[in-house]
All heavy atoms as an XYZ file, in Angstrom:
835
protein
N      27.253    -38.845    -17.002
C      26.108    -38.360    -16.556
C      26.139    -37.477    -15.465
O      25.333    -36.406    -15.259
C      25.164    -39.513    -16.184
C      23.714    -39.154    -15.765
S      22.646    -39.139    -17.146
C      21.205    -39.136    -16.337
N      26.924    -37.829    -14.349
C      27.120    -36.953    -13.225
C      27.760    -35.740    -13.527
O      27.576    -34.617    -12.889
C      27.910    -37.626    -12.124
O      29.209    -37.930    -12.531
N      28.584    -35.648    -14.539
C      29.294    -34.486    -15.021
C      28.170    -33.468    -15.633
O      28.280    -32.254    -15.368
C      30.299    -34.847    -16.158
C      31.561    -34.006    -16.090
C      32.669    -34.471    -16.981
O      33.249    -35.500    -16.674
O      32.769    -33.955    -18.037
N      27.294    -33.975    -16.417
C      26.205    -33.064    -16.974
C      25.405    -32.513    -15.875
O      24.927    -31.337    -15.873
C      25.284    -33.993    -17.854
C      25.961    -34.443    -19.210
C      25.184    -35.259    -19.912
O      23.969    -35.536    -19.593
O      25.699    -35.865    -21.085
N      25.158    -33.352    -14.876
C      24.294    -32.865    -13.711
C      25.011    -31.680    -12.885
O      24.316    -30.734    -12.602
C      23.944    -33.969    -12.708
C      23.065    -33.796    -11.629
C      21.649    -33.169    -12.057
C      22.904    -34.878    -10.700
N      26.301    -31.899    -12.813
C      27.066    -30.837    -11.999
C      27.097    -29.631    -12.904
O      27.067    -28.539    -12.354
C      28.516    -31.452    -11.753
N      27.270    -29.785    -14.216
C      27.368    -28.527    -15.180
C      25.940    -27.759    -15.060
O      25.935    -26.605    -14.991
C      27.627    -28.951    -16.457
C      29.071    -29.470    -16.762
O      29.932    -29.019    -15.863
O      29.375    -30.051    -17.708
N      24.923    -28.682    -15.065
C      23.557    -28.053    -15.104
C      23.344    -27.318    -13.721
O      22.838    -26.214    -13.734
C      22.487    -29.145    -15.145
C      21.056    -28.748    -15.020
C      20.456    -27.957    -16.050
C      20.391    -28.890    -13.873
C      19.241    -27.570    -15.933
C      19.088    -28.539    -13.756
C      18.451    -27.756    -14.804
N      23.665    -27.822    -12.588
C      23.526    -27.299    -11.198
C      24.301    -25.954    -11.220
O      23.816    -24.859    -10.617
C      23.974    -28.242    -10.186
C      23.048    -29.385     -9.862
C      23.402    -30.391     -8.952
O      24.534    -30.221     -8.422
O      22.573    -31.110     -8.490
N      25.573    -26.030    -11.728
C      26.380    -24.797    -11.757
C      25.737    -23.762    -12.506
O      25.811    -22.576    -12.188
C      27.744    -25.223    -12.144
C      28.708    -23.994    -12.126
C      30.173    -24.516    -12.728
O      30.544    -25.447    -12.446
O      30.868    -23.582    -13.138
N      25.250    -24.060    -13.661
C      24.660    -23.088    -14.644
C      23.366    -22.408    -13.920
O      23.238    -21.238    -14.003
C      24.232    -23.710    -15.919
C      23.599    -22.773    -16.923
C      23.313    -23.502    -18.128
C      22.567    -22.488    -19.094
N      21.983    -23.147    -20.278
N      22.613    -23.249    -13.264
C      21.392    -22.949    -12.678
C      21.628    -21.949    -11.456
O      20.975    -20.947    -11.233
C      20.524    -24.035    -12.142
C      19.702    -24.706    -13.165
S      18.407    -23.721    -14.005
C      18.934    -23.450    -15.633
N      22.744    -22.288    -10.740
C      23.014    -21.407     -9.596
C      23.638    -20.073    -10.009
O      23.314    -19.035     -9.359
C      23.961    -22.039     -8.687
O      25.226    -22.294     -9.256
N      24.304    -20.016    -11.164
C      24.770    -18.710    -11.797
C      23.556    -17.906    -12.162
O      23.526    -16.752    -11.910
C      25.782    -19.083    -12.856
C      27.228    -19.208    -12.359
C      28.108    -19.351    -13.644
N      28.064    -20.682    -14.083
C      28.172    -20.997    -15.259
N      28.469    -20.227    -16.257
N      28.211    -22.375    -15.459
N      22.644    -18.625    -12.843
C      21.552    -17.780    -13.310
C      20.622    -17.171    -12.241
O      20.112    -16.165    -12.213
C      20.559    -18.729    -14.281
C      21.237    -18.981    -15.630
C      20.333    -19.775    -16.551
O      19.236    -19.885    -16.182
O      20.905    -20.323    -17.547
N      20.466    -18.063    -11.177
C      19.678    -17.614    -10.061
C      20.382    -16.454     -9.303
O      19.772    -15.452     -8.885
C      19.467    -18.843     -8.968
C      18.497    -19.757     -9.625
C      18.963    -18.277     -7.648
C      18.305    -21.089     -8.790
N      21.672    -16.588     -9.120
C      22.431    -15.516     -8.502
C      22.339    -14.189     -9.391
O      22.232    -13.092     -8.834
C      23.909    -15.876     -8.242
C      23.937    -16.918     -7.169
O      23.141    -17.070     -6.310
N      25.110    -17.694     -7.208
N      22.482    -14.367    -10.693
C      22.385    -13.239    -11.564
C      20.949    -12.475    -11.445
O      20.836    -11.407    -11.461
C      22.743    -13.564    -12.977
N      19.989    -13.418    -11.415
C      18.651    -12.798    -11.252
C      18.413    -12.117     -9.917
O      17.739    -11.063     -9.820
C      17.646    -13.961    -11.382
C      16.256    -13.513    -11.270
C      15.551    -12.933    -12.078
C      15.565    -13.775     -9.873
C      14.171    -12.451    -11.865
C      14.204    -13.385     -9.672
C      13.579    -12.722    -10.739
N      18.877    -12.653     -8.865
C      18.806    -12.080     -7.542
C      19.662    -10.779     -7.384
O      19.196     -9.773     -6.720
C      19.112    -13.088     -6.437
C      18.252    -14.207     -6.211
C      18.835    -15.163     -5.165
C      16.792    -13.787     -5.850
N      20.654    -10.620     -8.093
C      21.560     -9.471     -7.997
C      21.027     -8.299     -8.905
O      21.463     -7.175     -8.698
C      22.937     -9.867     -8.287
C      23.607    -10.729     -7.208
O      23.107    -10.628     -6.135
O      24.601    -11.417     -7.575
N      20.361     -8.706    -10.005
C      19.805     -7.731    -10.929
C      18.741     -6.901    -10.312
O      17.867     -7.331     -9.553
C      19.373     -8.329    -12.213
N      18.774     -5.506    -10.645
C      17.757     -4.626    -10.120
C      16.688     -4.392    -11.236
O      17.119     -4.181    -12.463
C      18.352     -3.237     -9.749
C      19.276     -3.476     -8.496
O      18.763     -4.172     -7.673
O      20.193     -2.682     -8.390
N      15.446     -4.454    -10.985
C      14.473     -4.143    -12.021
C      14.639     -2.722    -12.600
O      15.052     -1.917    -11.862
C      13.125     -4.255    -11.410
C      13.352     -5.020    -10.062
C      14.772     -4.782     -9.760
N      14.402     -2.476    -13.923
C      14.653     -1.164    -14.520
C      13.744     -0.053    -13.787
O      12.599     -0.510    -13.520
C      14.285     -1.440    -15.954
C      13.599     -2.618    -15.970
C      13.909     -3.396    -14.952
N      14.297      1.062    -13.496
C      13.504      2.064    -13.027
C      13.373      2.096    -11.433
O      12.543      2.822    -10.889
N      14.109      1.243    -10.793
C      14.101      1.154     -9.184
C      15.475      1.359     -8.860
O      16.486      1.122     -9.437
C      13.562     -0.166     -8.828
O      14.470     -1.176     -9.158
C      12.262     -0.380     -9.173
N      15.523      1.823     -7.656
C      16.751      2.043     -6.856
C      17.290      0.760     -6.249
O      16.350     -0.100     -6.031
C      16.707      3.020     -5.743
C      16.308      4.445     -6.277
C      16.171      5.421     -5.032
C      15.798      6.776     -5.534
N      15.500      7.680     -4.525
N      18.451      0.523     -6.147
C      18.903     -0.856     -5.614
C      18.292     -1.097     -4.241
O      17.957     -2.307     -3.850
C      20.476     -0.713     -5.536
C      20.728      0.377     -6.492
C      19.555      1.305     -6.578
N      18.103     -0.245     -3.444
C      17.485     -0.478     -2.110
C      16.097     -0.844     -2.177
O      15.529     -1.520     -1.253
C      17.798      0.735     -1.158
O      17.089      1.761     -1.712
N      15.373     -0.369     -3.195
C      13.919     -0.664     -3.358
C      13.598     -1.885     -4.109
O      12.387     -2.276     -4.162
C      13.252      0.555     -4.068
C      13.229      1.856     -3.357
C      12.709      2.860     -4.106
O      12.590      2.861     -5.286
N      12.171      3.909     -3.443
N      14.633     -2.559     -4.766
C      14.336     -3.563     -5.625
C      13.598     -4.841     -4.929
O      12.842     -5.394     -5.556
C      15.651     -4.103     -6.160
N      14.127     -5.115     -3.745
C      13.514     -6.353     -3.071
C      12.522     -6.015     -2.084
O      12.005     -6.889     -1.226
C      14.673     -7.160     -2.567
C      15.467     -7.825     -3.619
C      16.709     -8.566     -3.049
N      17.664     -8.666     -4.070
C      18.542     -7.622     -4.333
N      18.613     -6.559     -3.547
N      19.511     -7.729     -5.194
N      12.106     -4.758     -1.875
C      11.108     -4.368     -0.878
C       9.808     -4.406     -1.485
O       9.508     -4.099     -2.595
C      11.415     -2.951     -0.563
C      11.877     -2.711      0.928
C      11.865     -1.282      1.190
N      13.207     -1.017      1.557
C      13.704      0.145      1.694
N      12.983      1.243      1.376
N      14.914      0.556      2.002
N       8.815     -4.918     -0.606
C       7.469     -4.945     -0.914
C       6.807     -3.571     -0.749
O       7.514     -2.654     -0.347
N       5.504     -3.479     -1.089
C       4.825     -2.221     -1.025
C       4.788     -1.834      0.458
O       4.628     -2.663      1.469
C       3.428     -2.540     -1.480
C       3.334     -4.011     -1.418
C       4.714     -4.513     -1.519
N       4.958     -0.545      0.719
C       5.055     -0.106      2.032
C       3.657      0.347      2.556
O       2.787      0.536      1.839
C       6.033      1.138      2.247
O       5.466      2.176      1.399
N       3.440      0.304      3.941
C       2.191      0.661      4.471
C       2.010      2.253      4.358
O       2.996      2.964      4.427
C       2.080      0.388      6.037
C       2.058     -1.123      6.256
C       2.056     -1.426      7.689
N       0.969     -1.013      8.278
C       0.706     -1.190      9.625
N       1.476     -1.664     10.320
N      -0.288     -0.691     10.194
N       0.770      2.718      4.307
C       0.608      4.206      4.215
C       1.175      4.843      5.550
O       1.076      4.416      6.644
C      -0.938      4.383      4.233
C      -1.453      2.960      4.166
C      -0.419      1.990      4.366
N       1.813      5.976      5.219
C       2.415      6.742      6.371
C       1.530      7.601      7.116
O       1.707      7.926      8.244
C       3.679      7.570      5.759
C       4.722      6.808      5.117
C       5.401      5.898      6.083
O       5.768      6.290      7.258
N       5.850      4.730      5.674
N       0.349      7.887      6.657
C      -0.626      8.748      7.198
C      -1.638      7.942      7.921
O      -2.531      7.432      7.397
C      -1.420      9.720      6.222
C      -2.171     10.658      6.811
O      -2.167     10.915      7.987
O      -3.020     11.073      6.154
N      -1.431      7.885      9.293
C      -2.454      7.076     10.147
C      -3.814      7.754     10.208
O      -4.803      7.102     10.578
C      -1.727      6.758     11.463
C      -0.860      7.950     11.556
C      -0.445      8.501     10.214
N      -3.840      9.040      9.916
C      -5.151      9.786     10.103
C      -5.989      9.845      8.895
O      -6.732     10.744      8.696
N      -5.951      8.952      7.938
C      -6.714      8.845      6.846
C      -8.125      8.566      7.160
O      -8.427      7.819      7.996
C      -6.063      7.934      5.767
C      -6.025      6.542      6.157
C      -5.308      5.705      5.163
O      -5.520      5.911      3.959
N      -4.397      4.750      5.590
N      -9.067      8.969      6.415
C     -10.532      8.713      6.697
C     -10.757      7.252      6.531
O     -10.156      6.533      5.899
C     -11.268      9.520      5.478
C     -10.228     10.250      4.748
C      -8.974      9.875      5.227
N     -11.753      6.807      7.396
C     -12.157      5.411      7.428
C     -12.663      4.936      6.049
O     -12.481      3.695      5.703
C     -13.186      5.199      8.529
N     -13.396      5.662      5.311
C     -13.795      5.239      4.044
C     -12.823      4.972      3.123
O     -12.917      4.091      2.197
C     -14.671      6.406      3.478
C     -15.868      6.821      4.267
C     -17.029      5.702      4.230
C     -18.225      6.232      5.021
N     -19.083      5.237      5.285
N     -11.555      5.617      3.136
C     -10.442      5.394      2.286
C      -9.726      4.048      2.598
O      -8.991      3.446      1.681
C      -9.569      6.559      2.320
N      -9.862      3.584      3.794
C      -9.140      2.402      4.153
C      -9.925      1.206      3.685
O     -11.108      1.089      3.747
C      -8.995      2.217      5.679
C      -8.059      3.258      6.260
S      -7.566      2.921      7.989
C      -9.218      3.077      8.903
N      -9.110      0.262      3.099
C      -9.801     -1.028      2.544
C      -9.658     -2.199      3.489
O     -10.435     -3.135      3.479
C      -9.176     -1.335      1.250
C      -9.494     -0.257      0.198
C      -8.922     -0.603     -1.196
C      -9.258      0.505     -2.116
N      -8.920      0.244     -3.480
N      -8.690     -2.159      4.408
C      -8.489     -3.234      5.402
C      -8.345     -2.623      6.715
O      -8.084     -1.366      6.885
C      -7.279     -4.102      5.121
O      -6.052     -3.150      5.130
C      -7.323     -4.730      3.763
N      -8.554     -3.384      7.796
C      -8.520     -2.992      9.115
C      -9.560     -3.229      9.923
O     -10.454     -4.038      9.672
N      -9.711     -2.401     11.142
C     -10.779     -2.671     12.031
C     -11.305     -1.353     12.632
O     -10.600     -0.230     12.665
C     -10.323     -3.450     13.246
C      -9.963     -4.961     12.823
N      -8.801     -5.352     12.478
C     -10.818     -6.015     12.952
C      -8.852     -6.666     12.121
N     -10.114     -7.060     12.535
N     -12.534     -1.270     12.914
C     -13.137     -0.193     13.727
C     -13.370     -0.782     15.150
O     -14.136     -1.738     15.312
C     -14.549      0.269     13.076
C     -15.092      1.363     13.913
C     -14.300      0.669     11.667
N     -12.742     -0.062     16.118
C     -12.780     -0.537     17.521
C     -13.494      0.575     18.303
O     -13.310      1.757     18.229
C     -11.234     -0.652     18.044
C     -11.290     -1.115     19.334
C     -10.558     -1.578     17.172
N     -14.463     -0.013     19.130
C     -15.267      0.791     19.995
C     -14.901      0.474     21.383
O     -15.020     -0.691     21.792
C     -16.718      0.640     19.769
C     -17.174      1.263     18.450
C     -18.635      1.080     18.304
C     -18.923      1.598     16.806
N     -20.455      1.420     16.575
N     -14.472      1.371     22.250
C     -14.115      1.328     23.612
C     -15.045      2.085     24.552
O     -15.433      3.151     24.204
C     -12.666      1.580     23.795
C     -11.622      0.928     23.157
C     -10.190      1.532     23.367
C     -11.535     -0.515     23.591
N     -15.209      1.548     25.710
C     -15.831      2.312     26.750
C     -14.788      3.008     27.609
O     -13.947      2.293     28.192
C     -16.715      1.464     27.705
N     -14.848      4.350     27.591
C     -13.749      5.038     28.332
C     -14.335      6.053     29.292
O     -15.549      6.490     29.160
C     -12.884      5.819     27.219
C     -12.162      4.822     26.390
C     -13.718      6.773     26.400
N     -13.552      6.621     30.100
C     -13.861      7.563     31.187
C     -12.772      8.443     31.566
O     -11.606      7.953     31.436
C     -14.312      6.854     32.527
C     -15.679      6.161     32.443
C     -16.014      5.345     33.752
N     -15.564      4.048     33.515
C     -15.382      3.229     34.563
N     -15.374      3.620     35.852
N     -15.120      1.891     34.348
N     -13.095      9.715     31.862
C     -12.071     10.579     32.383
C     -11.866     10.596     33.901
O     -10.805     10.922     34.278
C     -12.249     11.954     31.858
O     -13.612     12.507     32.333
C     -12.181     12.088     30.430
N     -12.964     10.147     34.557
C     -12.940     10.112     36.082
C     -13.341      8.754     36.439
O     -14.112      7.934     35.782
C     -13.779     11.165     36.698
C     -13.291     12.573     36.337
C     -14.285     13.531     36.925
C     -13.929     14.994     36.595
N     -14.842     16.059     36.979
N     -12.980      8.331     37.697
C     -13.362      7.055     38.274
C     -14.914      6.774     38.270
O     -15.415      5.800     37.961
C     -12.787      6.871     39.594
C     -12.832      5.514     40.296
C     -11.692      4.654     39.887
O     -10.690      5.147     39.576
N     -11.794      3.385     40.053
N     -15.592      7.829     38.937
C     -17.009      7.586     39.054
C     -17.805      8.524     37.934
O     -18.478      9.392     38.269
C     -17.430      8.154     40.396
C     -16.849      7.289     41.579
C     -17.142      7.883     42.863
C     -17.308      5.755     41.500
N     -17.671      8.021     36.754
C     -18.329      8.684     35.570
C     -18.919      7.670     34.741
O     -18.526      6.538     34.694
C     -17.157      9.507     34.859
C     -17.641     10.468     33.863
C     -16.583     11.251     33.219
O     -15.887     10.671     32.192
O     -16.330     12.445     33.572
N     -19.926      8.192     33.993
C     -20.580      7.300     32.908
C     -19.519      6.968     31.831
O     -18.761      7.822     31.503
C     -21.853      7.971     32.370
C     -22.889      8.134     33.470
S     -23.672      6.724     33.950
C     -24.492      6.021     32.499
N     -19.783      5.724     31.269
C     -18.762      5.390     30.097
C     -19.233      6.191     28.917
O     -20.312      6.447     28.700
C     -18.984      3.905     29.860
C     -18.377      3.047     30.912
O     -17.471      3.532     31.611
O     -18.779      1.888     30.921
N     -18.176      6.438     28.205
C     -18.340      7.171     26.862
C     -17.783      6.275     25.836
O     -16.771      5.516     26.010
C     -17.517      8.491     26.794
O     -17.888      9.411     27.959
C     -17.697      9.319     25.559
N     -18.296      6.275     24.674
C     -17.943      5.427     23.618
C     -16.896      6.126     22.806
O     -17.010      7.224     22.353
C     -18.929      4.949     22.662
C     -18.564      4.290     21.431
C     -20.155      4.216     23.443
N     -15.627      5.521     22.675
C     -14.544      5.963     21.912
C     -14.306      5.070     20.697
O     -14.105      3.807     20.778
C     -13.241      5.966     22.806
C     -12.100      6.587     22.015
C     -11.902      7.930     21.967
C     -11.166      5.756     21.477
C     -10.798      8.395     21.312
C     -10.062      6.214     20.753
C      -9.832      7.618     20.697
N     -14.401      5.625     19.540
C     -14.388      4.817     18.339
C     -12.971      5.124     17.618
O     -12.560      6.256     17.419
C     -15.468      5.244     17.416
C     -15.508      4.335     16.051
C     -16.738      4.591     15.315
O     -17.910      4.403     15.923
O     -16.551      4.921     14.119
N     -12.245      4.204     17.282
C     -10.912      4.250     16.558
C     -10.986      3.410     15.358
O     -11.302      2.288     15.333
C      -9.746      3.883     17.525
C      -8.485      3.922     17.043
N      -7.764      5.140     16.716
C      -7.672      2.890     16.623
C      -6.594      4.791     16.190
N      -6.486      3.559     16.143
N     -10.411      4.062     14.236
C     -10.220      3.283     12.958
C      -8.752      2.943     12.821
O      -7.942      3.784     12.757
C     -10.743      4.175     11.750
C     -12.111      4.615     11.807
N     -13.143      3.899     11.365
C     -12.635      5.675     12.509
C     -14.214      4.503     11.574
N     -14.064      5.573     12.291
N      -8.602      1.606     12.778
C      -7.328      1.063     12.638
C      -7.072      0.442     11.321
O      -7.971     -0.177     10.868
C      -6.908      0.021     13.845
O      -5.803     -0.641     13.656
N      -5.755      0.554     10.744
C      -5.442     -0.053      9.583
C      -4.888     -1.357      9.744
O      -4.491     -2.096      8.780
C      -4.452      0.881      8.782
O      -3.215      1.013      9.491
N      -4.757     -1.864     10.933
C      -4.148     -3.230     11.181
C      -5.066     -4.304     11.004
O      -6.299     -4.108     11.146
C      -3.708     -3.237     12.780
O      -3.277     -4.457     13.108
N      -4.687     -5.397     10.511
C      -5.427     -6.571     10.142
C      -5.646     -7.445     11.385
O      -6.357     -8.443     11.455
C      -4.923     -7.442      9.010
C      -3.473     -7.919      9.193
C      -5.046     -6.558      7.810
C      -3.010     -8.862      8.105
N      -4.745     -7.175     12.333
C      -4.728     -7.935     13.677
C      -5.798     -7.371     14.636
O      -5.700     -6.091     14.915
C      -3.399     -8.066     14.354
O      -3.437     -8.470     15.733
N      -6.799     -8.199     15.156
C      -7.750     -7.712     16.123
C      -7.043     -7.113     17.428
O      -7.346     -6.146     18.013
C      -8.673     -8.752     16.478
C      -9.593     -9.104     15.311
C     -10.518    -10.265     15.733
N     -11.374    -10.054     16.811
C     -12.563     -9.575     16.811
N     -13.078     -9.501     15.644
N     -13.304     -9.365     17.925
N      -5.991     -7.884     17.852
C      -5.377     -7.446     19.085
C      -4.617     -6.188     19.012
O      -4.689     -5.305     19.817
C      -4.420     -8.658     19.618
C      -3.704     -8.384     20.831
C      -4.663     -8.049     22.092
C      -2.842     -9.405     21.312
N      -3.789     -6.076     17.858
C      -3.031     -4.947     17.529
C      -4.105     -3.704     17.426
O      -3.747     -2.555     17.859
C      -2.315     -5.111     16.280
C      -1.229     -4.000     16.111
C      -0.343     -4.310     15.011
O       0.193     -5.420     14.870
O      -0.095     -3.388     14.165
N      -5.209     -3.882     16.740
C      -6.082     -2.808     16.564
C      -6.654     -2.356     17.901
O      -6.735     -1.100     18.095
C      -7.308     -3.162     15.726
N      -6.970     -3.292     18.837
C      -7.395     -2.905     20.071
C      -6.340     -2.261     20.858
O      -6.707     -1.137     21.581
C      -7.855     -4.174     20.947
C      -8.465     -3.867     22.232
C      -8.806     -5.182     23.056
O      -8.866     -6.188     22.427
N      -9.061     -4.990     24.304
N      -5.079     -2.598     20.882
C      -4.116     -1.877     21.528
C      -3.879     -0.449     20.917
O      -3.577      0.421     21.669
C      -2.857     -2.727     21.486
C      -2.942     -4.125     22.305
S      -1.499     -5.113     22.004
C      -0.144     -4.118     22.522
N      -4.001     -0.335     19.564
C      -3.874      1.062     19.101
C      -4.966      1.923     19.613
O      -4.853      3.041     19.807
C      -3.948      0.895     17.524
C      -2.728      0.526     16.820
C      -2.905      0.392     15.317
O      -3.761      1.009     14.828
O      -2.180     -0.270     14.627
N      -6.219      1.418     19.647
C      -7.288      2.153     20.089
C      -7.287      2.630     21.547
O      -7.362      3.705     21.836
C      -8.572      1.342     19.931
N      -6.717      1.662     22.340
C      -6.486      2.109     23.779
C      -5.301      3.159     23.900
O      -5.466      4.083     24.611
C      -6.007      0.851     24.618
C      -7.136     -0.165     24.820
C      -6.745     -1.455     25.512
O      -5.492     -1.605     25.741
O      -7.498     -2.281     25.615
N      -4.355      3.068     23.034
C      -3.321      4.081     23.114
C      -3.892      5.407     22.583
O      -3.581      6.399     23.174
C      -2.118      3.700     22.186
C      -0.962      4.569     22.213
C       0.150      3.946     21.394
C       1.384      4.963     21.466
N       2.503      4.371     20.647
N      -4.651      5.365     21.495
C      -5.189      6.524     21.108
C      -6.237      7.185     22.029
O      -6.382      8.472     22.123
C      -5.999      6.333     19.672
N      -7.000      6.503     22.767
C      -7.837      6.853     23.665
C      -7.099      7.613     24.979
O      -7.525      8.726     25.420
C      -8.711      5.815     24.348
N      -6.041      6.984     25.329
C      -5.242      7.651     26.365
C      -4.652      8.962     25.873
O      -4.629      9.877     26.678
C      -4.156      6.806     26.742
C      -4.596      5.616     27.658
C      -3.482      4.805     28.368
N      -3.995      3.719     29.100
C      -4.078      2.533     28.538
N      -3.725      2.209     27.272
N      -4.660      1.538     29.225
N      -4.278      9.078     24.627
C      -3.668     10.312     24.057
C      -4.798     11.307     23.795
O      -4.599     12.511     23.917
C      -3.063      9.976     22.684
C      -1.715      9.268     22.756
C      -1.080      8.934     21.442
O      -1.757      9.077     20.430
N       0.219      8.465     21.495
N      -6.008     10.816     23.718
C      -7.133     11.775     23.610
C      -7.727     12.334     24.858
O      -8.593     13.100     24.986
C      -8.278     11.176     22.775
N      -7.127     11.793     25.947
C      -7.510     12.409     27.373
C      -8.367     11.449     28.132
O      -8.982     11.976     29.061
N      -8.479     10.223     27.804
C      -9.277      9.262     28.585
C      -8.297      8.262     29.265
O      -7.952      7.292     28.672
C     -10.208      8.482     27.641
C     -11.266      9.319     26.961
C     -11.138      9.697     25.571
C     -12.379      9.763     27.611
C     -12.064     10.508     25.017
C     -13.349     10.507     27.016
C     -13.186     10.898     25.708
O     -14.097     11.748     25.124
N      -8.006      8.554     30.487
C      -7.090      7.751     31.208
C      -7.586      6.273     31.618
O      -6.863      5.368     31.822
C      -6.581      8.562     32.414
C      -7.740      9.534     32.635
C      -8.402      9.683     31.316
N      -8.867      6.261     31.797
C      -9.545      4.974     32.252
C     -10.257      4.310     30.973
O     -11.136      4.797     30.373
C     -10.479      5.243     33.265
C      -9.994      5.938     34.477
C     -11.243      3.947     33.758
C     -10.900      6.440     35.486
N      -9.655      3.074     30.649
C     -10.322      2.337     29.602
C     -11.143      1.222     30.321
O     -10.710      0.473     30.984
C      -9.204      1.623     28.749
C      -8.115      2.559     28.254
C      -9.822      0.862     27.611
C      -8.615      3.637     27.364
N     -12.541      1.350     30.137
C     -13.462      0.409     30.725
C     -13.375     -0.935     30.178
O     -12.862     -1.863     30.769
N     -13.907     -1.181     28.988
C     -13.905     -2.395     28.301
C     -14.100     -2.290     26.796
O     -14.440     -1.125     26.404
C     -15.030     -3.238     29.011
C     -16.391     -2.563     28.905
C     -17.239     -2.738     27.862
C     -16.886     -1.834     29.916
C     -18.466     -2.094     27.682
C     -18.035     -1.172     29.884
C     -18.910     -1.297     28.777
O     -20.074     -0.670     28.715
N     -13.992     -3.280     26.080
C     -14.151     -3.338     24.700
C     -15.567     -3.496     24.376
O     -16.146     -4.492     24.802
C     -13.341     -4.500     24.057
C     -13.357     -4.642     22.566
C     -12.826     -3.557     21.808
C     -12.722     -5.976     22.230
N     -16.148     -2.709     23.587
C     -17.505     -2.753     23.306
C     -17.649     -3.584     21.959
O     -18.575     -4.496     21.886
C     -18.218     -1.403     22.858
C     -18.123     -0.584     24.245
C     -19.552     -1.487     22.353
C     -18.675      0.893     24.031
N     -16.982     -3.238     20.921
C     -17.057     -3.924     19.632
C     -15.836     -3.725     18.747
O     -15.198     -2.642     18.794
C     -18.292     -3.374     18.925
C     -18.574     -4.134     17.631
O     -18.367     -5.295     17.603
O     -19.118     -3.454     16.722
N     -15.485     -4.671     17.920
C     -14.500     -4.610     16.921
C     -15.180     -5.081     15.581
O     -15.709     -6.225     15.586
C     -13.244     -5.480     17.168
C     -12.488     -4.939     18.432
C     -12.330     -5.453     16.054
C     -11.320     -5.821     18.700
N     -15.053     -4.312     14.634
C     -15.616     -4.653     13.246
C     -14.523     -4.595     12.246
O     -13.827     -3.683     12.244
C     -16.785     -3.690     12.891
C     -17.910     -3.851     13.786
C     -19.044     -2.917     13.286
O     -18.917     -2.073     12.469
N     -20.298     -3.051     13.696
N     -14.456     -5.665     11.429
C     -13.422     -5.648     10.367
C     -14.092     -4.867      9.151
O     -15.243     -4.769      8.802
C     -13.300     -7.135      9.859
C     -12.435     -7.176      8.643
C     -12.298     -8.578      8.206
N     -11.441     -9.295      9.033
C     -11.200    -10.625      8.986
N     -11.893    -11.377      8.276
N     -10.172    -11.197      9.777
N     -13.194     -4.136      8.559
C     -13.493     -3.323      7.372
C     -13.388     -4.097      6.069
O     -12.662     -5.094      6.015
C     -12.591     -1.991      7.253
C     -12.632     -1.093      8.395
C     -11.629      0.061      8.077
C     -14.099     -0.462      8.364
């Protein structure tokens, strides 16, 4: 009985290893075990994105200035990561002072 079990385990481990080593037809070996990649173009329109967040920040260019609403469309599913992306985008857009978070909406 234990001999049959050992043979079965050996056969199963060979089949599993053969399955893991095989590449699906039509794929390159490096792409075989990779999942779908994220879109490379971060500037895609908000209507085309199916997941993510719309972040609104209160920003200023000068210390004693009225707040301006800065809106950023993030493809991240994490609220914190979307907020950090929005703050970085606001700084790159020329708003050095980030006042506070107005709103985050999930897409």
